[in-house]
C-alpha positions in Angstrom: -13.5 -11.7 -30.0 -11.3 -8.7 -30.2 -11.2 -5.5 -32.3 -10.0 -1.9 -32.4 -13.0 0.5 -32.1 -13.0 3.4 -34.5 -12.6 6.7 -32.6 -10.2 9.6 -33.1 -7.6 7.7 -31.1 -8.0 4.0 -31.4 -7.7 2.1 -28.1 -7.1 -1.6 -28.5 -9.9 -3.6 -26.9 -10.8 -7.2 -26.6 -14.3 -8.5 -25.8 -15.1 -12.0 -24.4 -18.6 -13.2 -24.4 -20.1 -16.6 -23.2 -20.4 -19.2 -25.9 -24.1 -19.5 -25.6 -26.7 -17.5 -23.7 -30.1 -16.2 -24.5 -30.1 -13.4 -21.9 -28.7 -9.9 -22.0 -25.6 -9.7 -19.9 -23.8 -6.9 -18.1 -20.2 -5.9 -19.0 -17.2 -6.2 -16.7 -14.6 -3.8 -18.0 -10.8 -3.6 -17.2 -8.4 -1.0 -18.5 -4.7 -1.7 -18.2 -1.2 -0.5 -19.0 0.1 -4.0 -18.8 -0.7 -5.2 -22.3 -4.0 -6.9 -23.4 -2.2 -8.9 -26.1 1.5 -9.4 -26.7 3.3 -11.9 -28.8 3.5 -14.3 -25.9 0.4 -13.6 -23.8 -3.3 -12.8 -23.6 -4.2 -10.7 -20.6 -7.9 -11.6 -21.0 -7.2 -15.4 -21.0 -4.9 -15.0 -18.0 -7.5 -13.1 -15.9 -10.5 -15.3 -16.9 -8.6 -18.4 -15.9 -7.3 -16.8 -12.7 -8.7 -13.9 -10.7 -11.9 -13.5 -12.8 -12.7 -17.3 -12.9 -15.5 -17.1 -10.4 -17.0 -14.1 -12.2 -16.7 -15.9 -15.6 -18.7 -18.8 -14.2 -21.5 -16.3 -13.4 -21.6 -15.3 -17.1 -20.7 -11.7 -18.0 -19.3 -10.0 -21.1 -15.7 -9.2 -20.3 -13.9 -6.2 -21.9 -10.1 -5.6 -21.7 -8.5 -2.4 -23.0 -5.0 -1.1 -23.4 -4.9 2.4 -22.0 -3.9 5.3 -24.2 -0.4 5.1 -25.6 0.3 1.6 -24.2 1.0 -1.6 -26.3 -1.6 -1.7 -29.1 -3.4 1.5 -28.3 -2.7 4.7 -30.1 -2.0 8.1 -28.5 0.6 9.3 -26.0 1.1 7.6 -22.7 1.6 9.5 -19.5 2.3 7.9 -16.1 -0.8 8.5 -14.0 -1.9 11.3 -16.4 -2.8 14.4 -14.5 -6.6 14.7 -13.9 -6.7 18.4 -14.9 -4.5 18.1 -18.0 -4.3 20.7 -20.7 -5.5 18.1 -23.1 -9.3 17.6 -23.4 -8.7 13.8 -22.9 -7.6 11.9 -19.8 -8.2 8.5 -18.4 -11.6 9.6 -17.1 -12.8 10.8 -20.5 -11.3 7.7 -22.2 -13.3 5.4 -19.8 -16.5 7.4 -20.4 -16.1 7.4 -24.2 -15.3 3.6 -24.2 -18.4 2.8 -22.1 -20.5 4.9 -24.4 -19.3 2.9 -27.4 -19.7 -0.5 -25.6 -23.3 0.0 -24.6 -24.2 1.1 -28.1 -22.3 -1.5 -30.0 -22.0 -4.8 -28.1 -25.0 -7.0 -28.8 -27.0 -8.5 -25.9 -25.7 -6.3 -23.2 -28.1 -5.3 -20.4 -27.0 -1.7 -20.2 -24.9 -2.1 -17.1 -21.1 -1.9 -16.7 -18.9 -2.9 -13.8 -15.2 -2.0 -13.6 -12.5 -3.9 -11.7 -8.8 -4.4 -11.5 -5.9 -4.0 -9.1 -3.0 -1.5 -8.8 -2.8 0.7 -11.9 -5.8 -1.0 -13.4 -7.7 0.0 -10.2 -6.5 3.6 -10.5 -7.9 3.6 -14.1 -11.2 2.3 -12.7 -11.2 5.0 -10.0 -10.7 7.6 -12.7 -14.1 6.5 -14.2 -15.7 7.6 -10.9 -14.8 11.3 -11.5 -17.4 11.7 -14.2 -19.2 8.4 -14.2 -21.0 7.2 -17.3 -24.7 6.5 -16.7 -24.2 2.8 -17.5 -21.5 2.5 -14.8 -23.3 0.5 -12.1 -20.4 -0.9 -9.9 -16.7 -0.3 -9.4 -14.5 -2.8 -7.5 -11.2 -1.0 -6.5 -8.4 -3.2 -5.4 -5.0 -1.9 -4.1 -5.5 1.6 -5.6 -2.9 4.3 -5.6 -4.3 7.7 -4.5 -1.2 9.9 -3.9 2.1 8.7 -5.1 4.0 11.2 -2.9 2.2 11.1 0.4 2.0 7.3 0.8 1.9 5.1 -2.2 4.4 3.8 -4.8 7.1 6.4 -5.1 7.4 8.4 -1.9 6.2 8.0 1.7 5.9 11.3 3.7 8.8 12.8 1.6 11.0 9.7 1.8 11.9 8.5 -1.7 11.1 4.8 -2.4 14.3 4.0 -4.2 14.1 0.4 -5.4 10.4 0.5 -6.4 10.9 3.9 -8.3 14.1 3.0 -10.0 12.8 -0.4 -11.2 9.5 1.1 -12.4 11.3 3.9 -14.3 13.4 1.2 -16.1 10.3 -0.9 -16.9 8.2 2.0 -18.2 11.0 3.5 -20.4 12.8 0.4 -21.6 10.1 -2.3 -21.3 12.5 -4.5 -19.4 13.5 -5.3 -15.9 16.9 -4.1 -14.6 19.4 -6.9 -13.9 21.2 -6.3 -10.6 24.6 -8.0 -10.2 24.1 -11.2 -8.2 20.5 -10.2 -7.9 21.6 -8.0 -5.0 19.9 -4.7 -5.2 21.0 -3.7 -1.7 24.7 -3.9 -2.6 24.2 -2.4 -6.1 22.5 0.7 -4.8 24.9 1.0 -1.9 27.9 1.0 -4.3 26.4 3.8 -6.4 26.8 6.1 -3.4 24.1 8.7 -4.3 21.0 9.3 -6.3 23.0 11.5 -8.7 25.4 8.7 -9.5 22.4 6.4 -10.4 21.4 8.9 -13.1 24.5 8.3 -15.1 25.3 7.2 -18.6 25.9 3.6 -17.5 22.4 3.2 -15.9 19.8 5.7 -17.1 21.6 7.9 -19.7 20.0 10.9 -18.0 17.2 10.3 -20.6 14.7 8.3 -18.6 11.7 10.7 -18.3 10.2 8.9 -15.3 13.4 9.0 -13.2 14.0 12.6 -14.2 10.5 13.5 -13.0 11.2 11.8 -9.7 14.5 13.8 -9.3 12.9 17.0 -10.4 10.0 16.8 -8.0 11.5 15.8 -4.6 9.0 18.0 -2.8 5.2 17.8 -2.8 4.6 20.2 -5.7 2.0 20.6 -8.4 3.4 17.7 -10.3 2.3 15.3 -7.6 -0.8 17.3 -6.5 -2.4 17.1 -9.9 -1.9 13.3 -9.9 -3.6 12.9 -6.5 -7.0 11.4 -7.3 -8.7 12.0 -3.9 -9.0 15.7 -4.6 -11.3 15.0 -7.6 -13.6 12.4 -6.0 -16.4 14.8 -5.0 -19.5 12.5 -5.3 -20.4 9.0 -4.5 -23.1 7.9 -7.0 -21.8 4.5 -8.1 -21.6 1.5 -5.7 -17.9 1.1 -4.9 -16.2 -1.8 -3.2 -12.7 -0.8 -1.9 -10.3 -3.7 -1.3 -7.3 -3.2 1.0 -4.4 -5.6 1.9 -3.0 -5.1 5.4 0.5 -6.0 4.1 0.2 -4.1 0.8 3.7 -2.6 0.3 2.7 -0.5 -2.6 -0.8 1.1 -2.3 -2.1 0.5 1.2 -2.3 4.2 1.9 -4.2 4.9 -1.4 -6.8 2.2 -0.9 -7.7 3.5 2.6 -7.7 7.2 1.5 -9.9 6.6 -1.5 -12.4 4.8 0.7 -12.3 7.6 3.3 -12.7 10.3 0.6 -15.7 8.6 -1.0 -17.2 8.1 2.5 -17.3 11.9 3.0 -20.0 12.1 0.2 -21.7 8.7 0.7 -25.2 9.8 1.7 -26.6 6.8 -0.2 -24.4 4.2 1.5 -22.8 3.0 -1.7 -19.2 3.0 -0.6 -17.8 -0.1 1.2 -14.5 -1.5 2.4 -13.0 -4.9 2.5 -9.7 -5.2 4.3 -7.8 -8.5 4.5 -4.4 -10.1 5.3 -3.0 -9.7 1.9 0.1 -8.4 0.1 -0.4 -6.3 -3.0 -2.8 -8.3 -5.2 -2.8 -11.0 -2.6 -6.6 -11.1 -2.7 -6.1 -13.3 -5.8 -3.8 -15.8 -4.0 -5.7 -18.8 -2.6 -3.0 -19.9 -0.2 -4.0 -20.1 3.5 -0.5 -18.9 4.6 1.4 -15.6 4.1 4.8 -17.2 4.0 5.0 -18.6 7.6 2.0 -16.7 8.9 -1.1 -18.9 9.1 -4.3 -17.1 8.0 -6.8 -19.7 9.2 -7.9 -20.7 5.7 -8.0 -19.3 2.2 -9.1 -15.8 3.0 -8.8 -14.8 -0.7 -11.2 -17.6 -1.8 -13.7 -16.3 0.7 -13.4 -12.8 -0.7 -13.7 -13.8 -4.4 -16.7 -16.2 -3.9 -18.6 -14.7 -0.9 -18.1 -11.0 -1.4 -16.9 -10.0 -4.9 -19.0 -12.4 -6.9 -22.4 -11.8 -5.2 -21.6 -8.0 -5.0 -21.3 -7.8 -8.8 -24.2 -10.1 -9.3 -26.4 -7.9 -7.1 -25.4 -4.6 -8.7 -25.1 -5.7 -12.3 -27.8 -8.4 -12.6 -30.2 -7.4 -9.8 -29.9 -10.9 -8.5 -29.7 -12.1 -4.9 -30.4 -10.3 -1.6 -26.7 -9.4 -1.0 -26.1 -6.9 1.8 -22.6 -5.6 2.2 -21.5 -4.4 5.6 -20.0 -0.9 5.7 -16.6 -2.4 6.5 -15.7 -6.1 6.3 -12.4 -6.5 8.1 -10.2 -9.4 8.8 -8.7 -9.4 12.2 -5.2 -10.9 12.0 -4.1 -12.9 15.1 -7.7 -13.8 15.7 -8.0 -14.9 12.0 -11.6 -14.0 11.7 -13.7 -11.7 9.4 -15.7 -9.0 11.3 -18.2 -6.4 10.2 -18.1 -2.8 11.3 -20.5 0.1 10.9 -17.6 2.5 10.1 -13.9 2.6 9.4 -11.7 3.5 11.1 -13.6 2.0 14.0 -14.5 4.5 16.7 -17.3 2.9 18.7 -16.2 0.8 21.6 -12.6 1.9 21.0 -10.2 3.4 23.6 -6.9 5.0 22.4 -4.4 3.4 24.7 -0.9 4.7 25.0 2.1 2.3 25.3 5.1 4.3 26.4 8.8 3.7 25.6 10.6 3.5 28.9 14.1 3.0 30.2 15.6 -0.5 29.8 13.8 -0.8 26.4 10.5 -1.6 28.2 7.2 -0.9 26.5 4.4 -0.3 29.1 1.3 1.5 30.0 3.2 3.5 32.6 4.3 7.0 31.5 8.0 7.7 32.2 8.6 9.7 35.4 12.4 10.2 35.0 14.1 13.3 33.5 16.5 13.5 30.6 16.2 9.8 29.7 17.0 8.6 26.2 18.4 5.8 24.1 20.7 6.3 21.2 22.3 4.7 18.1 24.5 5.6 15.2 22.9 5.8 11.8 25.5 5.1 9.1 24.7 5.7 5.4 27.4 3.2 4.5 25.7 0.5 6.5 21.9 1.0 6.2 19.3 -1.3 7.7 17.9 -3.6 4.9 14.1 -3.8 4.6 14.0 -7.6 4.1 16.1 -10.5 5.3 18.7 -12.2 3.2 19.8 -11.1 -0.2 17.6 -8.2 -1.3 16.6 -8.5 -4.9 15.2 -5.7 -7.0 11.8 -4.6 -6.0 10.2 -5.9 -9.2 12.4 -9.0 -9.2 10.6 -10.5 -6.2 11.8 -7.8 -3.8 8.1 -6.8 -3.3 6.8 -10.3 -2.5 6.3 -11.3 1.1 8.9 -9.2 2.8 6.3 -7.9 5.3 5.9 -11.5 6.5 9.6 -11.8 7.3 10.6 -12.5 10.9 11.6 -9.0 12.0 13.9 -10.5 14.7 16.6 -10.7 12.1 17.1 -7.0 12.4 17.3 -6.7 16.2 20.9 -7.8 16.5 21.9 -4.5 14.8 23.0 -1.6 16.9 21.1 0.8 14.7 17.7 -0.8 15.4 16.3 -0.1 18.8 13.4 -2.1 20.2 11.0 -1.7 23.1 9.0 -4.7 24.2 6.1 -5.3 26.7 5.8 -8.0 29.2 3.9 -11.1 28.1 0.2 -10.1 27.8 -2.1 -11.4 30.5 -5.1 -11.3 28.2 -5.8 -10.7 24.5 -5.5 -7.2 23.3 -7.6 -6.4 20.2 -6.9 -3.3 18.2 -9.1 -1.9 15.4 -8.6 1.5 13.8 -6.0 4.2 13.5 -2.5 3.7 15.0 -0.5 6.8 16.0 3.1 7.3 17.1 4.4 10.3 19.0 8.2 10.2 18.7 10.4 12.6 20.7 13.8 12.4 19.1 16.9 14.3 18.1 19.6 13.9 15.5 23.2 15.3 15.3 22.6 16.0 11.6 20.3 18.5 9.9 18.0 15.9 8.3 17.2 12.2 8.9 14.6 9.5 8.5 12.6 7.8 11.2 11.2 4.4 10.6 8.7 2.9 13.1 7.4 -0.7 13.2 4.7 -2.2 15.4 5.5 -5.9 16.1 3.6 -8.9 17.5 6.2 -11.1 19.3 5.1 -14.7 19.6 6.0 -16.7 22.8 9.1 -18.8 23.2 7.0 -21.9 23.8 4.8 -21.6 20.7 3.0 -24.8 20.0 2.2 -25.4 16.3 -0.3 -28.2 17.0 -2.4 -26.0 19.4 -2.2 -23.1 17.0 -3.0 -25.3 14.0 0.0 -24.3 11.9 2.8 -26.2 10.2 5.6 -23.8 11.2 7.5 -23.4 14.4 7.0 -19.7 15.3 9.0 -19.5 18.6 9.8 -15.8 19.3 8.6 -14.9 15.8 8.3 -11.1 15.3 5.3 -10.4 13.1 5.1 -7.0 11.4 1.7 -5.4 12.1 2.2 -1.7 11.0 5.0 0.4 9.7 5.8 3.9 8.3 8.7 6.2 7.5 8.9 10.0 7.6 11.7 12.3 6.4 12.4 14.9 9.1 12.8 17.9 6.9 9.2 17.5 5.8 7.9 17.2 9.4 5.9 20.5 9.1 5.1 20.7 5.3 5.7 18.2 2.5 6.0 21.1 0.1 8.5 23.2 2.0 11.4 21.2 3.6 13.3 22.8 6.4 16.4 21.8 8.3 16.5 20.1 11.6 18.4 21.9 14.4 21.2 19.5 15.4 20.5 17.8 18.8 17.2 19.6 19.3 14.4 17.4 20.7 11.5 17.4 18.2 8.1 15.8 18.5 7.2 13.8 15.4 3.7 12.6 14.8 3.7 9.5 12.7 0.5 8.0 11.2 0.7 4.2 10.9 -2.8 4.2 9.3 -5.3 1.7 10.4 -5.2 -2.0 11.2 -7.2 -4.8 12.9 -5.3 -7.3 14.9 -5.3 -9.4 18.1 -2.2 -9.6 20.2 -2.9 -12.9 21.9 -2.4 -13.7 25.6 1.2 -14.6 26.2 2.4 -12.6 23.2 4.3 -9.3 23.6 3.9 -5.9 21.9 7.1 -4.5 20.4 8.3 -1.3 18.7 11.2 -1.1 16.3 12.8 2.4 15.6 15.5 2.9 13.0 16.7 5.6 10.6 17.2 3.6 7.4 15.2 1.0 5.4 17.3 0.3 2.4 16.9 0.2 -0.5 13.1 0.4 -0.1 13.9 4.0 1.0 16.9 5.9 -0.4 19.6 6.6 2.1 19.2 10.0 3.7 22.5 12.0 3.7 21.5 13.1 7.2 22.3 16.6 6.0 19.8 19.2 4.8 20.4 19.2 1.0 18.7 18.5 -2.3 19.2 14.8 -2.1 18.9 14.4 -5.9 22.2 16.5 -6.2 24.0 15.1 -3.1 27.5 13.7 -3.6 28.7 10.6 -1.9 30.8 12.7 0.5 27.7 14.5 1.6 26.4 11.4 3.4 27.3 11.6 7.1 27.0 9.4 10.1 24.6 10.8 12.7 23.8 10.1 16.4 20.1 9.5 16.9 18.4 9.8 20.2 15.0 8.5 21.2 13.6 10.2 24.4 11.5 8.5 27.0 11.4 11.0 29.9 8.6 12.7 31.8 8.8 15.9 29.7 9.6 14.1 26.4 7.6 10.9 26.4 7.5 8.8 23.3 4.5 6.4 22.8 2.5 4.5 20.4 -1.3 4.9 20.6 -3.2 1.7 19.9 -7.0 1.8 19.1 -7.9 -0.8 21.7 -11.3 -2.5 21.8 -13.0 -2.1 25.2 -13.6 -5.2 27.2 -17.2 -6.1 28.1 -17.8 -5.8 31.8 -17.2 -9.0 33.8 -20.2 -10.8 35.1 -20.5 -10.8 38.9 
């Protein structure tokens, strides 16, 4: 059944109940900006036959709602509406008022509500945690944005995520996807020459409010701070299951940070983490491969049937003796689920530094030479692509699977420097936070630094022994990555120029991962200064990039230092080996 419930602003809502049941049932509630019902689709039918199928078999009342101002709901829409808005209503109050109505008006409910969803839907569920309704008994967050400037959809550490942001602005404003000529977003953005040229009559008519907001708020100002949800999550009173995908290219940062924020107040042990080998929303994909990367079985099926379903059943129906570990984490490379008492893992972990050395060697030995560096030219007219082959628009399949690409395709470029270890003589297991100290200089007054941590497979890889259907000889598997914009190195709110050719120490947080570098594999680091058009091209000149002209974009000489006084290294959270038996 579906209906519009009578409140001051009517929010379109559909309710699905089991055909026949004598028992009172809990409610699973999803709020969405994606359209509950359109002329061609039913969101409820789509979810119940797909990602919610296991839950539907357990019998719940399902509720789907268009958020304020979207599709069939009344009111004014705001992209990630500020939490402290001047209006008395926001997504938190809308969730509370809806739950109040549902409990009072849906027959045969048991008085308990659970919320779930991924991406924007998950952010809406997280908003309900700010002032939770008494009936809210469980919240399953999946791929949740937390701060769109620091590390989620639109910016990363001050670097503008061009293709995702442009595409999203078009979709939100015009309800359509942008058609790139020859489906080649890389070439299309490159030919525009600057961000200012993109905001022209031909493309955006200078009337797209979302794009205009991106250009008006290039620094971390109040516009972004009021949209950062972590500042408002002060209490943990509702059981919350946070789901993170290791290869989530949209909201990996947010998913981890919301878990960490809730954990600060979790005296009742209600906050838990599940981290798996997934792209954004990949926890709904039953495949046992991520492109060529073998996952050792359907990891998503395990999550949906062995974690999510019994977790909801326990908290909403008081059934089962389900006990969730603090952190249930999938170790890639080893292809195995593991339980931890905390995350990031600290117990039994040693931070081990792998140093960049002369000859592009990565080793445990700290450099002893003086004034040693490697250099490359970063050219805005020839930026490094973020994925192999033709690069489509981010929302036209440019977001699917690129983190599983073989990174070796980029190593034949002169503007991608790589450091690699010798083949490992034993397995190296990492679990926890990965940090990079980069000592570097640029001939310009601003630039970007992109760091990738890579697992290099051996040349004699045997698919039969590894139980995989793909030949992975010398495959370079992306484990962790991040970008920073140099002018924000000290403060995201107050950019400052870089002194040309001055050696600066950059601290880069690659967040946390769990992975096994197998015996015979090698550990590799990639360093580059462009990642296009995932990240906009830096003019390599201290300037308001939104107003930069094509002639402002300059080539720059980048130097990576690996000397005794200026040692660059990546710090890996390495699991300690048990003592060998005598």
